[in-house]
C-alpha positions, 0 to 999 in steps of 0.5 A: 500500500505504501508504494501505491498511495502518495505520501505527503510532501509538506507538513504544517506542524503547529503551533497550537492556537496559531492559525493552523486550522485557517491554513489547512482550510485555505490550502485544501481549496487550492487546485494544486494542493491535496490536504489530508481528509483528517485534520490533525492525524497526529501520526508522528506525535506518539510521544505526546498523544500515545494511543489517543492519536487520531491515526495510529497505524501506517496503513490508516495514515496513508489512507488519509491521502488515498484520494489524492490524484495529480496534485503537486503538493500533498499535506497535512496539519498536526499541531502536536508535531511542533512540541514532539521530540520525535516528530521531526526525525520521524517525518524526515525518515518518512519523507526526506524531501518534505517541507515544513510549515510552522505558525507561531504566536505570542507564547502568552496568548498561546497558553491562554488560548490552549487552556480555553481549548482544553477546558472546552474539550473536557481535558482540563478540569481547572477552569481558572487559567492561573491555577491551571498554569501553576498546577503540577497535577497530572491530568487524567481524563476519559478517552473512551466510555469504559476507562481513564487513561493518562496521556502525556500532555505538554504543560502550558509552559512547555507547549509555548517554548518555541525556540527549542521546537523551531530549532529542532526542525531547522536542524533536521530539515535545514532552514531553507525547507522550513517556512515560519509564519507569525500569527500577527502578520497573518491577522494584519495582511492574510493575503500577503502571508498566504501568497508567501506560503504558496511561493514556498510550496511552489504552487500558483498564487491564483486561489482566493483566501477565506478571511473568515475567523476559523476555529474561534474560541468556544465555550460549552454551555454545559460540561455535563452535556459536553461529556455526554456527547463525547462519551455517551453512556452504555444505555444511550449507545444501545438506544442509538442503534435503533435510530438511522445513522443519518438521523443520529448524526444530525441529532448529535450535530444539533446538540453540539451546536446548541451546547456551544457558544462562540465568544471572545475569551475574557481579558487575561488578568493584567498582573498574570500577563506581566508575570508571564511576559517577564518569564518568557522574555528570554524565550522571546529573545532567543526566538527573535535571534533564531528567526532574525526578527525582533519579536520583543513587542510580545513582551510589552503588549 
């Protein structure tokens, strides 16, 4: 199967909450690009998500690209690859000629957004950001209807240490094969950033970009309903067998939509923001040096 199915030749590796969903959405509409039918397969992030990866076997991974035909570029987007210690080397072994796309954002904003996302997904029970940030508690959450499983999640702090992560990809793939996008630039001028990305991928720049906000901040109206929908109890699964699949999917989708509120995150506590900016100042300085770009504004805004 590996010899007949095309392999991806570029990877959007993160970071989390840095605009990778928008990149994936726009690239999949480009006529010369095929994107994995599953966003976030996380196949090469076994050291982070273990058995919780969306795709865990090579045949299943290659099946994500089986519908590709004659597209010049074939890609996927998995945000855990940036923080993974193994993914860069594993991707290189899988396809030595692969190119890498990295999206980065102010690390303080990344941590705050990631906490909100984990709360929404019911994998973070500490609702207060500062308390969650300072907690050394190992989180355990349900990964199926019958059991709990410990999963190696990067701490909020480690997930935002971008200089080490970017440096790892520079070392493995060579700087010329890694394209870095700064989230601030994408917000300010998405067309220009998108054209630069298409130039890096060596495809035509004729496609239009969707400027709509993608993957906006979400809050569950009820975490009990959220948990029920993600892991329905045994009796609910039995009853659902008597409902036609299409109707069942429509009902679950409707309940999801009713339970989700899209709204801006509340402003971060200013004292906490100042503390984190101070803590991450050396990290931002190192990233600035690595990218040859002054990012010191991240420590002042």
